[in-house]
C-alpha positions, 0 to 999 in steps of 0.5 A, a space after each residue: 185469804 178468802 175473797 170478800 167480793 162473789 161475781 154474779 152472772 150479769 158480772 157485777 161484784 157483790 160485797 159479802 161483808 156485813 155493812 159498816 156502823 159509825 158511832 157519831 157522838 150525839 148531837 141532839 140535846 137532851 130533852 126537858 120533860 115536865 113532872 107529871 102534875 104540871 103536865 096534867 095542868 097544862 093539859 087540862 089547861 089547853 082542853 078548857 081553852 079549846 072549850 072555851 073558844 068554840 063557844 065563844 061565837 054562840 052569842 054572836 051567832 043573831 048578831 051575825 045574822 042580822 048584820 049579813 042577812 043570813 038565814 039561820 040555816 047559812 049561819 049554822 052550815 057557816 059555823 058547822 064547816 
């Protein structure tokens, strides 16, 4: 019977067998996905909502500028960051 270990020059023993792979049952639940049409509609809704939310403060710039005594440049820099 051939020996399954080799001796290194440092005296350590090195295994020559390939590593064992143990297959375990999956514990991850199956993923649920949307149909392509519904996925596209949800995506369009999220993008549209993001676009709407980004322009909502625009009419308030003048009010904030007067309320907080900001110059137009200061207010622009605040909203640009």
